[in-house]
C-alpha positions as CSV (number, residue, x, y, z in Angstrom):
1,M,26.9,79.4,3.7
2,I,24.8,81.9,5.6
3,D,23.7,81.0,9.2
4,A,20.3,82.6,9.3
5,H,20.0,83.1,13.1
6,I,22.8,83.4,15.9
7,H,23.3,85.3,19.0
8,A,26.9,86.4,18.4
9,D,27.1,88.3,21.6
10,T,27.2,85.0,23.7
11,R,29.9,83.3,21.7
12,P,33.7,83.5,21.9
13,Y,35.9,84.8,19.1
14,E,37.1,81.4,18.2
15,D,33.7,80.3,17.2
16,F,33.6,82.8,14.3
17,E,37.0,81.4,13.0
18,R,35.7,77.9,13.1
19,M,32.6,79.0,11.1
20,A,34.7,80.7,8.5
21,L,36.9,77.7,8.2
22,T,34.0,75.4,7.3
23,G,32.6,77.8,4.7
24,I,30.2,80.1,6.5
25,T,30.6,83.5,4.8
26,A,27.9,85.6,6.7
27,A,25.3,85.3,9.6
28,I,22.3,87.3,11.2
29,T,22.7,88.0,14.9
30,C,19.3,88.7,16.7
31,A,18.4,90.5,19.8
32,H,17.5,88.2,22.8
33,D,17.7,88.1,26.6
34,P,21.4,87.9,27.5
35,L,20.8,89.7,30.7
36,R,17.9,90.7,33.0
37,M,16.4,93.4,30.9
38,S,15.4,95.6,33.7
39,T,15.2,98.9,31.8
40,A,14.9,100.2,28.3
41,E,18.4,101.5,28.5
42,V,19.9,97.8,29.2
43,V,17.9,96.6,26.0
44,L,19.3,99.3,23.9
45,D,22.8,98.7,25.1
46,H,22.3,95.1,24.1
47,I,21.1,96.2,20.6
48,D,24.1,98.5,20.3
49,R,26.5,95.7,21.1
50,I,25.1,93.4,18.4
51,M,25.1,96.3,15.7
52,T,28.7,97.4,16.5
53,N,31.0,95.2,18.7
54,D,29.9,91.8,17.4
55,V,30.1,93.1,13.9
56,E,33.7,94.0,14.4
57,R,34.5,90.7,16.1
58,T,33.1,88.6,13.2
59,A,34.7,90.8,10.5
60,K,38.2,89.9,12.0
61,N,37.5,86.4,11.1
62,G,36.0,87.3,7.7
63,L,32.4,86.8,8.4
64,K,29.9,89.3,7.4
65,L,27.4,89.8,10.3
66,Y,24.0,91.3,9.7
67,S,21.8,92.4,12.5
68,A,18.2,91.9,13.6
69,I,17.0,94.2,16.4
70,G,14.0,94.4,18.6
71,I,12.5,93.2,21.9
72,H,12.6,89.5,22.5
73,P,9.4,88.3,24.4
74,R,11.9,87.4,27.3
75,S,13.4,91.0,27.2
76,I,10.4,93.3,27.9
77,S,11.4,95.9,30.5
78,P,8.9,97.8,32.5
79,D,9.6,100.9,30.3
80,F,9.8,99.0,26.9
81,G,8.1,102.0,25.2
82,G,11.6,103.6,25.3
83,V,12.9,100.9,23.0
84,L,9.9,101.1,20.7
85,E,10.5,104.8,20.4
86,K,14.1,104.4,19.3
87,L,13.6,101.4,17.0
88,P,12.5,103.3,13.8
89,E,15.8,105.1,13.8
90,L,18.0,102.2,14.7
91,L,16.6,100.2,12.0
92,K,18.0,102.7,9.5
93,Q,21.5,101.6,10.6
94,E,23.9,99.8,8.1
95,N,23.6,96.0,8.2
96,V,20.3,95.9,10.1
97,V,17.9,93.6,8.0
98,A,15.1,92.8,10.2
99,I,13.1,93.4,13.5
100,G,13.9,90.4,15.7
101,E,13.9,88.1,17.2
102,I,10.4,88.9,18.4
103,G,7.2,86.9,19.1
104,L,5.7,85.0,22.1
105,E,7.2,83.0,24.9
106,K,4.1,82.4,27.0
107,A,1.5,84.3,25.0
108,S,0.8,86.8,27.8
109,E,-1.3,89.8,27.0
110,L,1.9,91.9,27.5
111,E,3.9,89.9,25.1
112,K,1.2,90.0,22.5
113,D,1.0,93.8,23.0
114,V,4.7,94.1,22.2
115,F,4.7,91.8,19.5
116,I,1.9,93.5,17.6
117,R,3.6,97.0,18.0
118,Q,6.6,95.7,16.4
119,L,4.8,93.7,13.7
120,Q,3.0,96.9,12.8
121,L,6.1,98.8,12.8
122,A,7.5,96.4,10.3
123,Q,4.6,96.5,8.1
124,E,4.6,100.3,8.1
125,L,8.4,100.5,7.2
126,P,8.2,97.9,5.5
127,M,10.8,95.6,7.1
128,K,11.6,91.9,7.5
129,V,10.9,90.3,10.9
130,I,12.4,87.3,12.6
131,V,9.8,85.5,14.7
132,H,10.5,83.3,17.8
133,T,8.7,80.1,18.6
134,P,9.2,78.8,22.2
135,R,10.6,75.4,23.4
136,T,7.6,75.0,26.0
137,N,4.2,74.5,24.9
138,K,5.4,75.1,21.5
139,R,2.6,74.0,19.2
140,E,-0.2,75.9,21.1
141,I,1.8,79.1,21.4
142,T,2.9,78.8,17.6
143,K,-0.8,78.8,16.7
144,V,-1.4,82.0,18.5
145,T,1.8,83.5,17.1
146,L,0.6,82.6,13.6
147,S,-2.8,84.1,14.2
148,V,-1.2,87.5,15.5
149,I,1.1,87.6,12.6
150,E,-1.7,87.1,10.0
151,E,-3.8,89.9,11.5
152,N,-1.0,92.4,11.6
153,I,1.5,92.1,8.9
154,D,2.0,90.8,5.2
155,T,3.3,87.3,5.9
156,S,5.7,87.5,3.2
157,L,7.8,89.8,5.4
158,V,8.2,87.4,8.2
159,Q,10.6,84.5,8.9
160,I,9.2,82.0,11.4
161,D,12.1,80.3,13.4
162,H,12.9,77.4,15.2
163,I,10.7,75.0,13.1
164,D,10.7,71.4,14.2
165,P,8.7,68.3,13.6
166,S,6.0,69.4,16.3
167,I,5.1,72.4,14.4
168,I,6.2,72.1,10.6
169,D,2.7,71.1,9.7
170,L,1.3,74.4,10.9
171,V,3.6,76.4,8.6
172,T,3.7,74.3,5.3
173,D,1.4,77.1,3.5
174,F,3.2,80.2,5.2
175,D,4.3,82.7,2.7
176,G,7.4,83.7,4.3
177,L,10.8,82.1,5.2
178,L,10.9,79.1,7.5
179,G,14.1,79.0,9.9
180,L,15.2,75.3,10.3
181,T,17.0,75.6,13.8
182,V,19.6,72.8,14.0
183,Q,20.7,72.9,17.5
184,P,21.3,70.3,20.4
185,Q,17.9,69.7,22.2
186,K,16.2,71.1,19.2
187,V,16.7,69.4,16.0
188,T,19.7,67.3,14.8
189,P,21.3,67.4,11.3
190,D,19.8,64.1,10.4
191,E,16.2,65.2,11.8
192,A,16.5,68.4,9.5
193,V,17.5,66.3,6.4
194,I,14.3,64.2,7.0
195,M,12.1,67.3,7.2
196,L,13.7,68.7,4.1
197,E,13.2,65.4,2.2
198,E,9.4,65.5,3.2
199,Y,8.7,69.2,2.7
200,G,11.3,70.3,0.1
201,V,13.8,73.2,0.2
202,G,11.9,76.0,-1.2
203,K,11.0,77.9,2.0
204,F,13.6,76.8,4.5
205,A,16.7,78.5,5.7
206,L,19.3,76.7,8.0
207,D,20.3,78.3,11.1
208,S,22.2,77.2,14.4
209,D,20.5,79.7,17.0
210,M,24.0,79.4,18.7
211,S,23.6,81.2,22.0
212,S,24.4,80.5,25.8
213,S,22.2,77.4,25.4
214,P,23.8,74.2,24.2
215,S,25.0,75.0,20.8
216,D,26.8,74.1,17.8
217,P,28.4,76.7,15.6
218,L,28.9,74.2,12.9
219,S,25.4,72.9,12.7
220,V,24.9,74.5,9.3
221,P,27.9,72.9,7.6
222,K,27.2,69.7,9.3
223,T,23.5,69.7,8.0
224,V,24.9,70.4,4.4
225,H,27.1,67.4,4.8
226,R,24.2,65.3,5.8
227,M,22.3,66.5,2.9
228,R,25.2,65.5,0.4
229,L,25.2,62.2,2.0
230,A,21.5,61.8,1.5
231,G,21.7,62.6,-2.2
232,F,20.4,66.2,-2.3
233,S,21.6,68.2,-5.4
234,E,24.1,71.0,-5.0
235,A,21.3,73.4,-6.2
236,D,18.9,72.5,-3.3
237,I,21.8,72.5,-0.8
238,K,22.6,76.1,-1.8
239,K,19.0,77.1,-1.6
240,V,18.6,76.1,2.2
241,S,22.2,76.9,3.1
242,S,22.4,80.4,1.6
243,G,20.2,81.2,-1.4
244,N,16.8,81.5,0.2
245,V,17.9,83.6,3.1
246,A,20.1,85.8,0.8
247,E,17.0,86.5,-1.5
248,F,14.6,87.1,1.5
249,Y,16.8,89.8,3.1
250,G,18.5,91.1,-0.2
251,I,22.0,90.4,1.2
């Protein structure tokens, strides 16, 4: 199994052991807002941690950790240009598979500007992108997010994350990957199974989005267990728990 979206820097060493014991072999850790991102240097230090320290911590438990780096919409420092300037070189580093997570939180003009610049960079390279959808005003902001994506990047390069019942109808025709976030206060394993039964497994990847918010590092294996109980084939289970994300990122 591969957890397609986590925040390893917020989690204790023991969580990675628990993940490995339940059959998770790899994960993608994403940039976010663990601190008040007051300067570009703080953001860059955060990025350095998820590319180095966290890779080492997970490896000690047998987990392969890949990184997505960028400016989260809640992590825009006043001098964010300093981060954008460094990103092209940082994206060449080993184990970096995407720009992310990026997107819109409140859909301010500043957020849109930073989002567009990172999408255009991804299109130019080209590079995969992991896109955030927020908890608050989710449906309306997701509509804006999708519009910005369609105007600035080949959608087949994009993973839209934190899909839930409130927005799933907006992305059924999306060309990229759909991150089905199974996390307390977002989607339960049983709710994830219902969505997969209705919409199929072809475009989905399971993730826990485990962070400093209420989280379950075992939400991917728990959802796999629920899928088996619901009668999904092993081939379909493999697609959403590892195959789709492995193919999308070439990992």
